C-alpha positions as CSV (number, residue, x, y, z in Angstrom):
1,M,135.7,-59.0,127.1
2,I,136.8,-56.1,124.8
3,T,138.8,-57.2,121.7
4,V,141.6,-54.7,121.3
5,A,144.4,-54.4,118.7
6,N,147.0,-51.7,118.1
7,A,145.5,-49.2,115.7
8,G,148.9,-48.1,114.5
9,N,148.8,-45.4,111.8
10,N,145.4,-46.5,110.4
11,S,143.6,-43.2,109.5
12,R,140.2,-44.9,109.3
13,L,137.7,-44.3,112.1
14,L,135.4,-47.1,111.1
15,D,136.0,-50.3,109.1
16,I,133.2,-52.8,108.3
17,H,134.5,-56.1,106.9
18,N,132.3,-58.8,105.3
19,L,129.2,-57.8,107.2
20,G,126.5,-60.3,106.7
21,I,123.1,-60.3,108.4
22,N,120.1,-62.7,108.1
23,F,116.7,-62.3,109.7
24,H,114.6,-65.2,111.0
25,T,111.1,-65.0,109.5
26,D,108.1,-67.2,109.2
27,E,109.3,-68.1,105.7
28,G,112.9,-68.9,106.8
29,L,116.1,-66.9,106.8
30,V,116.1,-63.7,104.8
31,R,119.4,-62.2,103.7
32,A,119.3,-58.5,104.7
33,V,123.0,-57.5,104.3
34,D,125.4,-59.5,102.2
35,K,129.2,-59.1,102.7
36,I,129.3,-55.3,103.0
37,N,132.7,-53.6,103.2
38,L,132.7,-49.9,104.2
39,S,135.2,-47.5,105.7
40,I,134.8,-44.0,107.1
41,R,137.7,-41.7,107.9
42,P,137.7,-39.0,110.6
43,G,135.8,-35.9,109.4
44,E,134.4,-37.8,106.3
45,I,130.7,-37.7,105.4
46,M,129.8,-41.0,103.8
47,G,126.4,-41.1,102.0
48,L,124.6,-44.4,102.1
49,V,121.8,-44.6,99.5
50,G,119.4,-47.2,98.1
51,E,115.7,-48.2,98.1
52,S,113.7,-49.5,101.0
53,G,114.9,-53.0,101.9
54,S,118.4,-52.5,100.5
55,G,119.9,-52.9,103.9
56,K,120.9,-49.3,104.7
57,S,119.4,-48.9,108.1
58,V,120.3,-52.5,109.2
59,T,123.9,-51.8,108.3
60,A,123.9,-48.6,110.3
61,K,122.2,-50.1,113.3
62,S,124.7,-52.9,113.4
63,I,127.5,-50.4,114.1
64,M,125.8,-49.7,117.5
65,R,124.6,-53.3,117.9
66,L,121.0,-52.2,117.6
67,T,119.8,-54.9,115.2
68,P,116.6,-56.7,116.4
69,G,116.7,-60.0,118.3
70,H,115.8,-62.1,115.3
71,A,118.8,-60.9,113.4
72,V,121.8,-63.3,112.9
73,I,125.2,-61.8,112.1
74,D,127.7,-63.9,110.2
75,A,130.6,-65.2,112.4
76,E,133.3,-63.7,110.1
77,S,131.8,-60.2,110.2
78,Q,133.8,-57.4,111.8
79,I,133.0,-53.8,112.7
80,E,136.2,-52.1,113.8
81,L,136.0,-48.7,115.6
82,Q,139.0,-46.6,116.6
83,H,139.0,-45.6,120.2
84,Q,141.9,-44.0,122.0
85,N,144.6,-45.4,119.6
86,Q,143.0,-48.9,119.9
87,T,140.7,-50.9,117.7
88,L,137.4,-52.2,119.2
89,D,135.6,-55.0,117.4
90,V,132.1,-53.8,118.2
91,L,130.6,-57.3,117.4
92,Q,132.7,-58.8,120.2
93,L,132.0,-56.2,122.9
94,R,130.1,-57.3,126.0
95,N,126.9,-55.5,126.7
96,R,128.4,-53.5,129.6
97,D,131.2,-52.3,127.3
98,L,128.8,-51.1,124.6
99,N,128.5,-47.8,126.4
100,L,131.9,-46.9,124.9
101,V,130.1,-47.0,121.6
102,R,126.4,-46.3,122.0
103,G,125.8,-42.6,122.5
104,G,129.4,-41.9,123.4
105,R,131.9,-42.7,120.6
106,V,129.0,-43.1,118.1
107,S,125.7,-41.3,118.2
108,M,122.6,-41.8,116.0
109,I,119.9,-39.5,114.7
110,F,116.8,-41.5,113.8
111,Q,114.3,-40.6,111.1
112,E,111.4,-40.0,113.5
113,P,112.4,-38.1,116.7
114,M,108.8,-38.3,118.1
115,A,109.4,-42.1,118.5
116,S,112.9,-41.6,119.8
117,F,112.3,-39.3,122.8
118,A,110.3,-40.6,125.8
119,P,107.0,-38.7,125.6
120,A,106.5,-38.4,129.4
121,I,110.0,-37.1,130.3
122,R,111.1,-33.5,129.5
123,I,113.5,-33.4,126.6
124,G,116.2,-31.6,128.6
125,D,116.1,-34.3,131.3
126,Q,116.8,-36.9,128.7
127,I,119.7,-35.0,127.3
128,V,121.1,-34.3,130.8
129,E,120.9,-38.0,131.7
130,T,122.8,-38.9,128.5
131,M,125.7,-36.5,129.3
132,Q,125.8,-37.6,132.9
133,I,126.2,-41.3,131.8
134,H,128.8,-40.7,129.1
135,L,130.7,-37.6,130.2
136,G,130.3,-37.8,134.0
137,L,129.0,-34.2,134.3
138,E,127.1,-32.8,137.2
139,R,123.5,-32.1,136.5
140,E,123.7,-28.3,136.4
141,Q,126.8,-28.5,134.2
142,A,125.1,-30.9,131.9
143,R,122.0,-28.6,131.8
144,R,124.1,-25.6,130.8
145,K,125.8,-27.5,128.1
146,G,122.5,-28.9,126.8
147,I,120.9,-25.4,126.5
148,E,124.1,-24.2,124.7
149,L,123.6,-27.0,122.2
150,F,120.0,-26.1,121.7
151,E,121.1,-22.6,120.9
152,R,123.8,-23.9,118.6
153,V,121.4,-26.0,116.6
154,G,119.1,-23.0,116.1
155,I,116.3,-23.7,118.5
156,P,114.7,-20.4,119.6
157,F,114.1,-19.7,123.3
158,A,116.5,-22.6,124.1
159,A,116.1,-22.6,127.9
160,K,112.3,-22.7,127.6
161,R,112.3,-25.4,124.9
162,F,114.8,-27.5,126.9
163,D,112.2,-28.0,129.6
164,Q,109.4,-28.9,127.3
165,Y,108.1,-32.3,126.1
166,V,108.6,-33.7,122.6
167,F,105.0,-33.2,121.6
168,E,105.3,-29.5,122.4
169,L,107.9,-28.9,119.6
170,S,107.4,-28.7,115.9
171,G,108.8,-31.3,113.5
172,G,111.8,-29.1,112.7
173,M,112.6,-28.4,116.3
174,R,112.2,-32.0,117.3
175,Q,114.8,-33.0,114.7
176,R,117.1,-30.2,115.9
177,A,116.6,-31.4,119.5
178,M,117.6,-34.9,118.5
179,I,120.7,-33.6,116.7
180,A,121.6,-31.7,119.9
181,M,121.2,-34.9,122.0
182,A,123.3,-36.9,119.5
183,L,126.0,-34.2,119.7
184,S,125.9,-33.8,123.5
185,T,128.5,-36.6,124.1
186,N,131.0,-35.2,121.5
187,P,130.8,-38.3,119.2
188,K,133.5,-39.0,116.7
189,L,130.9,-40.7,114.4
190,L,127.3,-39.5,113.8
191,I,124.9,-41.9,112.1
192,A,122.0,-39.9,110.6
193,D,119.2,-42.2,109.3
194,E,116.9,-40.2,107.0
195,P,117.2,-37.2,109.3
196,T,115.6,-34.7,106.8
197,T,113.0,-36.8,105.0
198,A,109.9,-35.4,106.8
199,L,111.2,-31.8,106.9
200,D,110.2,-28.8,104.8
201,V,112.8,-27.7,102.2
202,T,113.8,-24.6,104.2
203,I,114.2,-26.5,107.5
204,Q,116.0,-29.3,105.6
205,A,118.4,-26.8,104.2
206,Q,119.1,-25.4,107.6
207,V,119.7,-28.8,109.1
208,L,122.1,-29.8,106.3
209,D,124.0,-26.5,106.7
210,L,124.2,-27.1,110.4
211,M,125.7,-30.6,109.9
212,L,128.3,-29.3,107.5
213,E,129.2,-26.5,110.0
214,L,129.6,-29.0,112.9
215,R,131.7,-31.3,110.8
216,E,134.1,-28.4,110.1
217,Q,134.1,-27.3,113.8
218,L,134.3,-30.7,115.5
219,G,136.0,-32.9,112.9
220,M,133.1,-35.3,113.3
221,A,132.6,-38.1,110.7
222,M,129.1,-39.0,109.5
223,L,127.2,-41.9,107.9
224,F,124.3,-40.1,106.2
225,I,121.5,-42.4,105.1
226,T,118.9,-41.1,102.7
227,H,117.1,-41.9,99.5
228,D,117.3,-38.2,98.4
229,L,120.2,-37.9,96.0
230,G,119.8,-34.2,95.9
231,V,120.6,-34.1,99.6
232,I,123.5,-36.5,99.1
233,S,125.0,-34.2,96.4
234,K,125.0,-31.4,98.8
235,I,126.4,-33.0,101.9
236,A,128.4,-36.2,101.1
237,D,132.1,-36.6,100.3
238,N,131.8,-40.2,99.3
239,V,128.8,-42.4,98.4
240,T,128.0,-46.1,98.8
241,V,125.0,-47.4,96.9
242,M,123.2,-50.5,98.3
243,Q,120.8,-52.8,96.4
244,K,119.3,-56.0,98.0
245,G,121.8,-56.0,100.8
246,Q,124.9,-55.5,98.6
247,A,127.1,-52.5,98.0
248,V,126.9,-52.2,94.2
249,E,128.9,-49.0,93.8
250,T,131.1,-46.8,96.0
251,G,133.3,-43.7,95.4
252,V,133.6,-40.0,95.4
253,A,130.1,-38.3,95.4
254,E,130.6,-36.5,92.1
255,Q,131.8,-39.7,90.4
256,V,128.9,-41.8,91.6
257,L,126.2,-39.2,91.1
258,F,127.3,-37.8,87.7
259,H,129.3,-40.7,86.2
260,P,127.7,-43.8,87.7
261,R,129.0,-47.2,86.6
262,H,126.3,-49.5,87.9
263,P,122.9,-49.7,86.2
264,Y,121.1,-49.6,89.5
265,T,122.7,-46.2,90.4
266,Q,121.7,-45.0,87.0
267,K,118.1,-46.2,87.7
268,L,118.0,-44.2,90.9
269,L,119.3,-41.1,89.1
270,D,116.8,-41.4,86.2
271,A,113.9,-41.6,88.7
272,L,114.7,-38.2,90.2
273,P,112.1,-35.5,89.5
274,H,113.5,-32.6,87.4
275,I,112.3,-29.0,87.8
276,D,113.8,-28.0,84.5
277,Q,111.1,-30.0,82.6
278,L,108.2,-27.7,83.4
279,P,104.9,-28.0,81.4
280,P,104.0,-25.1,79.1
281,E,101.7,-22.4,80.1
282,P,98.0,-23.4,79.8
283,V,96.3,-22.2,76.6
284,E,92.9,-21.8,78.2
285,K,91.5,-21.4,81.7
286,P,89.6,-24.5,82.9
287,E,86.4,-24.0,84.9
288,P,86.6,-24.7,88.6
289,L,85.5,-27.9,90.2
290,V,85.9,-26.6,93.7
291,S,85.6,-23.0,94.9
292,I,86.5,-21.9,98.4
293,D,85.1,-18.6,99.6
294,K,86.7,-16.8,102.6
295,L,87.4,-20.0,104.5
296,A,88.7,-19.8,108.1
297,I,89.7,-22.7,110.3
298,R,90.4,-22.3,114.0
299,Y,91.3,-24.9,116.6
300,P,90.7,-24.3,120.4
301,L,93.9,-24.1,122.3
302,A,94.5,-26.6,125.1
303,G,94.0,-25.2,128.5
304,S,91.8,-22.3,127.4
305,G,89.0,-23.3,129.8
306,M,85.4,-24.5,129.4
307,K,84.4,-21.6,127.2
308,R,87.4,-22.1,124.9
309,T,87.8,-18.5,124.1
310,E,91.4,-18.9,122.8
311,Y,92.0,-20.3,119.3
312,F,94.8,-21.1,116.9
313,T,94.0,-19.9,113.4
314,A,95.1,-22.6,110.9
315,V,93.5,-21.0,107.8
316,S,92.5,-17.4,107.6
317,E,89.9,-15.9,105.1
318,L,91.2,-18.0,102.2
319,S,89.5,-17.9,98.8
320,L,90.6,-20.2,96.0
321,K,89.3,-21.9,92.9
322,L,90.6,-25.4,92.0
323,P,90.4,-25.9,88.2
324,K,88.7,-29.0,86.9
325,G,90.8,-31.9,85.5
326,Q,94.1,-30.5,86.9
327,I,96.6,-31.5,89.5
328,I,97.0,-28.6,91.9
329,G,100.0,-28.5,94.1
330,L,99.6,-27.0,97.6
331,V,102.9,-26.1,99.2
332,G,104.3,-24.2,102.2
333,E,106.2,-24.9,105.4
334,S,104.8,-27.0,108.3
335,G,102.1,-25.0,110.1
336,S,101.1,-23.1,107.0
337,G,97.6,-24.7,107.0
338,K,98.0,-27.0,104.0
339,T,96.6,-30.2,105.7
340,S,93.8,-28.2,107.5
341,L,92.7,-26.8,104.1
342,G,92.7,-30.2,102.5
343,K,90.8,-31.8,105.4
344,S,88.2,-29.0,105.3
345,L,87.3,-29.9,101.7
346,L,86.4,-33.4,102.9
347,G,84.5,-32.2,105.9
348,A,87.1,-33.4,108.3
349,A,88.2,-30.0,109.7
350,P,86.2,-27.5,111.7
351,I,85.1,-24.6,109.4
352,S,84.8,-21.5,111.5
353,S,83.5,-19.3,108.6
354,G,83.4,-19.3,104.8
355,R,82.0,-21.8,102.4
356,V,83.2,-24.8,100.3
357,N,81.4,-25.4,96.9
358,F,81.7,-28.5,94.7
359,H,80.5,-27.8,91.2
360,G,79.8,-30.3,88.4
361,D,77.2,-33.0,88.0
362,N,76.3,-33.3,91.7
363,P,76.9,-29.9,93.3
364,I,77.5,-29.7,97.1
365,S,77.9,-26.6,99.2
366,F,78.6,-26.4,102.9
367,N,80.0,-24.0,105.6
368,H,80.0,-26.4,108.5
369,P,80.7,-30.2,108.8
370,K,77.2,-30.7,110.2
371,Q,75.7,-29.6,106.9
372,I,77.5,-32.3,105.0
373,K,75.8,-35.3,103.6
374,R,78.7,-37.7,104.2
375,K,77.8,-40.3,101.6
376,A,77.1,-37.7,98.9
377,L,80.4,-36.0,99.6
378,A,82.3,-39.3,99.7
379,K,81.0,-40.1,96.1
380,I,82.6,-36.8,94.9
381,A,85.7,-36.4,97.1
382,Q,88.2,-39.0,98.5
383,L,91.6,-38.9,100.4
384,V,94.9,-40.6,99.8
385,F,96.9,-40.7,103.0
386,Q,100.7,-40.2,103.5
387,D,101.2,-43.5,105.2
388,P,99.4,-46.3,103.3
389,Y,100.3,-49.0,105.8
390,A,98.7,-47.1,108.7
391,S,95.6,-46.4,106.7
392,L,95.0,-50.0,105.4
393,N,93.3,-52.5,107.7
394,P,95.8,-55.3,108.3
395,R,93.0,-57.8,108.8
396,M,91.4,-57.2,105.4
397,T,92.4,-58.5,102.1
398,V,93.3,-56.0,99.3
399,R,90.0,-56.9,97.6
400,D,88.0,-56.1,100.7
401,I,89.9,-52.9,101.3
402,I,89.2,-51.6,97.8
403,A,85.6,-52.8,97.9
404,E,84.8,-51.2,101.3
405,P,83.7,-47.8,99.9
406,L,81.4,-49.5,97.4
407,E,79.8,-51.6,100.0
408,A,79.5,-48.9,102.6
409,M,77.8,-46.5,100.2
410,K,75.8,-49.3,98.5
411,L,77.0,-48.3,95.1
412,T,76.8,-51.8,93.7
413,S,73.8,-54.3,93.7
414,S,75.7,-57.6,93.9
415,R,79.0,-59.1,95.0
416,E,79.7,-59.9,91.3
417,E,79.3,-56.2,90.4
418,T,81.5,-55.2,93.3
419,D,84.2,-57.7,92.3
420,Q,84.2,-56.4,88.7
421,R,84.6,-52.8,89.9
422,V,87.5,-53.8,92.1
423,I,89.2,-55.7,89.3
424,D,88.7,-52.8,86.9
425,I,90.2,-50.2,89.2
426,A,93.0,-52.6,90.3
427,R,94.0,-52.9,86.6
428,R,94.0,-49.1,86.2
429,C,96.3,-48.8,89.2
430,H,98.6,-51.6,88.0
431,I,97.7,-54.0,90.8
432,E,98.0,-57.7,89.8
433,I,94.6,-59.3,90.1
434,S,96.2,-62.4,91.7
435,H,97.3,-60.1,94.6
436,L,93.7,-59.1,95.6
437,R,93.5,-62.0,98.1
438,R,96.6,-60.9,99.9
439,F,96.9,-58.8,103.0
440,P,98.7,-55.4,103.2
441,H,101.8,-56.7,105.0
442,A,102.7,-58.7,101.9
443,F,103.3,-55.5,99.8
444,S,106.0,-52.9,99.5
445,G,105.4,-49.2,100.2
446,G,104.7,-48.3,96.6
447,Q,102.3,-51.2,96.2
448,R,100.4,-50.2,99.3
449,Q,100.1,-46.7,98.0
450,R,98.6,-48.1,94.8
451,I,96.1,-49.9,96.9
452,S,95.2,-46.7,98.7
453,I,94.8,-44.9,95.4
454,A,92.6,-47.7,94.1
455,R,90.4,-47.5,97.2
456,A,90.0,-43.8,96.7
457,L,89.1,-44.2,93.0
458,V,86.7,-47.1,93.2
459,C,83.6,-45.0,93.7
460,N,84.5,-42.8,90.7
461,P,85.1,-39.5,92.6
462,Q,85.7,-36.2,90.8
463,F,88.2,-34.9,93.3
464,I,91.0,-36.4,95.4
465,V,93.1,-34.9,98.2
466,A,96.6,-36.5,98.2
467,D,98.3,-35.4,101.5
468,E,102.1,-36.0,101.2
469,A,101.2,-39.2,99.3
470,V,104.8,-39.9,98.1
471,A,106.8,-38.3,100.9
472,A,108.0,-41.6,102.5
473,L,108.7,-43.4,99.2
474,D,112.0,-44.2,97.5
475,V,112.8,-42.2,94.3
476,S,112.0,-45.0,91.9
477,I,108.8,-46.0,93.6
478,Q,107.9,-42.3,93.9
479,A,108.4,-41.9,90.1
480,E,106.0,-44.8,89.5
481,I,103.3,-43.3,91.7
482,L,103.6,-39.8,90.1
483,A,103.4,-41.4,86.6
484,L,100.2,-43.3,87.8
485,L,98.6,-40.1,89.1
486,K,99.3,-38.3,85.8
487,Q,97.8,-41.3,83.9
488,L,94.7,-41.3,86.1
489,K,94.2,-37.6,85.6
490,K,94.4,-38.0,81.9
491,E,92.2,-41.1,81.6
492,L,89.5,-40.2,84.3
493,G,89.6,-36.4,84.2
494,I,89.8,-36.2,88.0
495,T,91.0,-33.2,89.9
496,I,93.8,-33.7,92.5
497,L,94.8,-31.5,95.3
498,F,98.4,-32.6,95.9
499,I,99.8,-31.4,99.3
500,S,103.5,-31.7,99.5
501,H,106.7,-30.2,101.1
502,D,108.8,-31.5,98.2
503,L,108.8,-28.8,95.5
504,S,110.7,-30.9,93.0
505,V,107.8,-33.4,93.0
506,V,105.3,-30.6,92.6
507,A,107.2,-29.2,89.7
508,N,107.3,-32.6,88.0
509,L,103.6,-33.5,88.7
510,C,101.3,-30.5,88.9
511,D,99.6,-28.1,86.5
512,H,98.9,-25.4,89.0
513,V,100.6,-24.4,92.3
514,C,99.2,-22.6,95.4
515,V,101.6,-21.3,98.0
516,M,100.5,-21.0,101.7
517,K,102.1,-19.2,104.5
518,Q,100.8,-18.9,108.1
519,G,97.2,-19.8,107.0
520,Q,97.0,-17.5,104.1
521,L,97.3,-18.0,100.3
522,I,100.1,-15.7,99.3
523,E,100.6,-16.8,95.6
524,Q,99.2,-19.0,92.9
525,G,99.7,-19.7,89.3
526,S,100.8,-22.2,86.7
527,V,103.8,-24.4,87.5
528,R,105.9,-22.6,85.0
529,Q,104.9,-19.2,86.4
530,I,105.6,-20.1,90.0
531,F,108.9,-21.8,89.4
532,T,110.3,-19.4,86.8
533,R,108.7,-16.1,87.8
534,P,107.7,-16.2,91.5
535,Q,106.3,-12.9,92.8
536,Q,106.7,-13.4,96.6
537,A,110.0,-13.5,98.5
538,Y,108.7,-16.5,100.5
539,T,108.1,-18.5,97.3
540,R,111.6,-17.6,96.1
541,K,112.9,-18.8,99.4
542,L,111.1,-22.2,99.1
543,I,112.3,-22.7,95.6
544,G,115.8,-21.7,96.5
545,A,116.0,-24.3,99.2
546,I,115.2,-27.3,96.9
547,P,118.1,-29.8,97.3
548,L,118.9,-30.3,93.6
549,L,121.4,-32.8,92.3
550,E,124.3,-30.5,91.6
551,K,128.1,-30.7,91.2
552,R,130.4,-29.2,93.8
553,D,134.1,-28.2,93.7
554,A,135.6,-31.6,94.3
555,A,138.9,-30.2,95.5
556,A,137.1,-28.0,98.1
557,N,134.4,-30.4,99.3
558,N,135.6,-34.0,98.7
559,I,138.1,-34.2,101.5
560,H,138.4,-38.0,101.3
561,Q,138.4,-39.5,97.8
562,A,138.0,-43.1,97.0
563,D,138.1,-45.0,93.7
564,A,134.6,-45.8,92.4
565,I,134.1,-49.6,92.7
566,P,131.3,-51.0,90.5
567,A,129.9,-54.4,91.5
């Protein structure tokens, strides 16, 4: 039965009172959310920030009763939502009444749209069904409105894209399609859980501008969850900071971000990469460790027939020298060819023409993967993946994961020698020796990434490709990994190709920057040169889209102001 009370003159759209959530685990109850109080008014954008495990997403999902089955919500918790001059206690709604909330009154944008759309059903059909359920529209009427929404969120060829499957869209278009689906039912509250984390800076800027525009047009409130404080400074009116399940600080965005009262908020701010602290111009030009000569990479297009005469060119006639002992940033939008180039240097992408040359003590040269001596190349070049959890075998201990390259390539003559190499590299990567017998699931994201780095370094390579290695990490953990990479470069003299869409991270970490666009290298130079004197309009566009932590006109942008409340 629906619990209803007279809303009166209450101007709040959402009120969360004393929300407490525990999770049943093998080790007993774990407190995920601890007595959270949070309010959102109509038209307000509330930013919810904090590190992984702070309780942000669990709090958001509880608003739509989407917490998993092993979650236990405290009996005294209340989530009150205004609906047609009445107050609904969401936690007391029967399942059949939740349709008033889920997807109707409240919509949600998830971090990964690929996992949120059904892969075997056309995107448009899913959106049409949503509108039919919540708005009672006829199919053709719902289809017209859906295509209009696609146009509104900036998806080109909207009618064509509407009839495609999710895997046929780029990352930016998938996210826009999810925004369109979330908006299709005219919600009063939009929950956006890390909606821009995996997007390029230019697409991210477009999505943020779109959300601000829709807030102005529709009067829609938002709960915007992110660990990117630069994004929060651009979009949020008020901010709540969470740590270990508790709200430690809340208030007007400018107050919290520029005059924080709680040490944890200050810690998050201190961990932000700063593009105003650029390294000086290099005094001398290092010799190259890797040289790439007119490299081209082409992939056969699906459905092009047995002869496969149609190809997509990912990298086109690219020549580049990667200086020894430096960290080289490789930037560009999705589809620019960054990852294909990185894979080709490890023999993991089809080289159509051109040549890759590794110089140094053990030179290697190849123009086709079949020419590569895998073990010889693996001793020189290694890869650090974006998602450490997916790249670590869950059935192997940390010791065995790090030792695997040594054992596979027979680089040690005894188990004792292997163990000593593992211990040495674990110490360099700040992994506790007592943790080597544990399994990957027992570690945080930052710790797992340290394990991935240790595995890549254990065979003493000269070159590492780090593909979006910190993209999914919180700012404080990200800062730790960046500091580790700098330290390893200094101590070991390794060369790192750092592929990233986050230009603020590149500015903070790298010595040299290469900019790619549509498979071509359009600009390169020192970090200081690229960020202060970019030559290409495309590079200036990328730099201009970086979501920096910046003050706004409080009177114009903070439409709902609250007193900052320290813990």
